[in-house]
Residue, then its C-alpha position, 0 to 999 in steps of 0.5 A: m139144870t141148864l141156865n140159859v143166861p148164868p147169872r154172874v155170882l160172887l162166891s164167898a167161901y172163907h174156907c175153900a179147898p179140896i181137902a178132907e177138912a169138912v167146911s173147906k170141902i164144901g167151899w170147894q164143891w160149890y165153887s167147882r160145881l158152879a164153875k162146871r155148870g158154866v156159871p161165871t164165878t168170882l170166888v172170894t177166899h182167904i189166902r191160905n187156901r191159895k196152895h191147895l186151890l192152885q194144885a187143883g187147877a184153880p182158877l177154873a174155866n169162866t172163874e176168877i179168884i180174889y184172895i184175902d190176906t189176914e195171915w198177920f192177924a190169923k197166925p198169932l191168933y191161931w197159935l194163942v187159940c190152940k195153946l188155950f184150947p188144944n182139945s176143944e174144936h168148937t171153942s177154938s172155932l168161936f175165939f178164931s171168929p175175929d179173923f172171919y170178921l176182919y177177912d169179911w171187912l177186907t173182902v167188902r172194902q176190896l169188892k167196892a173197889h171192884q165195883k167202882s172200876g166197872t165190875n159187878w155181880d148179879i148175886i152174892h152167895l156166902v157159903t162158908p163159914v157155915s156158922p149162923i154167927a158168921a156176920t157179913r157186910l156183903h150186902i153193903l155191895k147192894r146185890p141180892v145176898i144168900l147166906g148158907p147153907l148155915n149149920g149151928g145153933l145146936k144147944t149143949p146136950a145135958e145128957f153127957p156133962e163129963i164129955m161136954q166138960e172135956d170139950l169146954g162146953w161151958l164156953y159155948s155161950i160165947r157164941y151169942i156174942g156172934h148174934i150181937i155182931d149180926f144184929l149190929v152188922g145187919s147180916t141176917r137182916h139184909a139177906s135175901a135168902i138164908l139157907t138153914a141145914t137143920k131145925a136147930t139152925r132155923q130156930s137160931i135165926p130170929a123168928r121175923y126172918h123165918s120167911r126167908c129160910r129154906f132147908v138145904l143141908e150144907n153137906g152133900v155127897d160126890l156120888d162119883l167118888f163115894t160109889p156103892l160096892p156089895w156088902p161084905p160077907p155077913p159077920s159071923r163066929t168066924q167072920p169079924l164085924m168090921i167097923l169104921f169110925i171116921a172123925r177128928f179126935q175131939p171129946f164130943k166125937g164119942l169114940p170112948m163110948l164105942l171102945e167100951a161097947i167093943a170091950r164088952l163084946k170082945d170075948k163073945l163076938p169077933m170084930k175089928l175097928t178101923v179108926i180114921g182120924d187124928g187129934p190131940l186126944k190120940t194118945k189118951w184114946e190109944n191108952q184107953a184101948k189098951h186099958l180095955h185090952i182091945n188094942s189088938l182089934i183096932n187098926w189106928s189108921g190116921s189121916n186118910s185121903h178121900a180114896q182111902i176112906v172110900e176103900q175103907l167104907h167099902a171093907a166095913h159092915l157099918l159106920c159108927l159115929p157116936s158123936v154126942r154134939e154133931s151139927g152136920g154128919a158129912v161122914l154119915l152121908e158118905a157111908m151111906a153113898c157107899a151102901r153102908p148102914v150107919l150108927t150114931i146118936k139121935y142129936g143134932g144133924p144125925a137125928e135128921i139124916v139117920d133112921e131105921n131105914v138107913g141105920y139106927a140113931i141112938p136116943p141120948k137119954g141116959g147118957a154115956t152109960a146108956v148109949t154105950t149098952a145101946l152101941a153094944d146091943c146094936l153090934s150084936d144085933i148086926f150078927e143076928h140080923p145081918d140081912v136087915w142091916r145090909q138092906r139099910g146100906i142099900v136104902g142109904r144109898q138110894r136115899t143120898e142119890s135122891l136127896y143129898s147129892w151135890e148135883s141135887k143141891i146145886n140145882q136147888v140153888l141155881t133155882l133160887y138164884q133165878e127166883l131172886l133175880q125175877k123179883 
């Protein structure tokens, strides 16, 4: 899509960097792809992203960057949050929210000064954080404001009490404070459009604003990076099933269930598991693999670059992400783009991405024991019906091309920009 007169866009991306971390990568994709389309863009982002942005050649053509510095507040807060909640990513993010509110307040103050000096924009678009509770005051600038795509509002699954207890799920209710702040600030109330990634996210938005909501997935796929290759030789008695797990080591990601499933099959079927990721649970999960006598079947690969992840996806028969509370699922889309079938849990974002045409989403009913059994059954099924699973990978690539590419997402939003400006 080409715009005759591109709008001047103010893009607020608290997280924005061309790195593997999912939300930062989302911010970078919005910024870099709008720039590539020739859209005059002012990026407002946190100063902690400056190093990575400079390394990537930013500011890009026809753009400028305004950095907001809250490090004097963020660093001690980050230290405290990590000390208090070392194993819970969601809880840490919730308690780190005050830094975003400070960032947003400083952003508005600085942008109002820019307006007084004669600078202005046609559209304001806040793309990260992707949380519905990230209340912003950007509407004070008196321009149309787009929020999102937002992803959040997911309820705590009742089927996995042990996992959610380890993830401090009982603290998730704190997020409702964010809804109070949103009400007081007027972020949702003053938004011209709200992009929601999932049904749960839309339901978390007050019903009186649903007419402003549009479904747009917060994640996208770079189809030039995540490319398809033919499926490896099918698994057999002599050819191991190559399984790939990619995630930060957090309790809700569900790797222990996959380890248990592999342990059940280790004396029956040959398989290898590559684990990409790192985090505070690394030692615990490695010890579990040793206790199950399957550590020799696992390649603990640590953190990988984007290119290395693509290489591992090409070598794998499938990607398995047994996450019990996944709001998004970017890695699922990346695996599908590489023509690999995906195996996950039917809850949250994955439930809206994965069906039996591209892989399999295991119903969470029955909790960890039932899911572990289902994982083992699915892994066995790949040996019995390899062509079915290979075809699921092919369909996954087709689906990402038609629905989940970044180019498709940018097209959608550029059209929305024009619609709002014509009102």
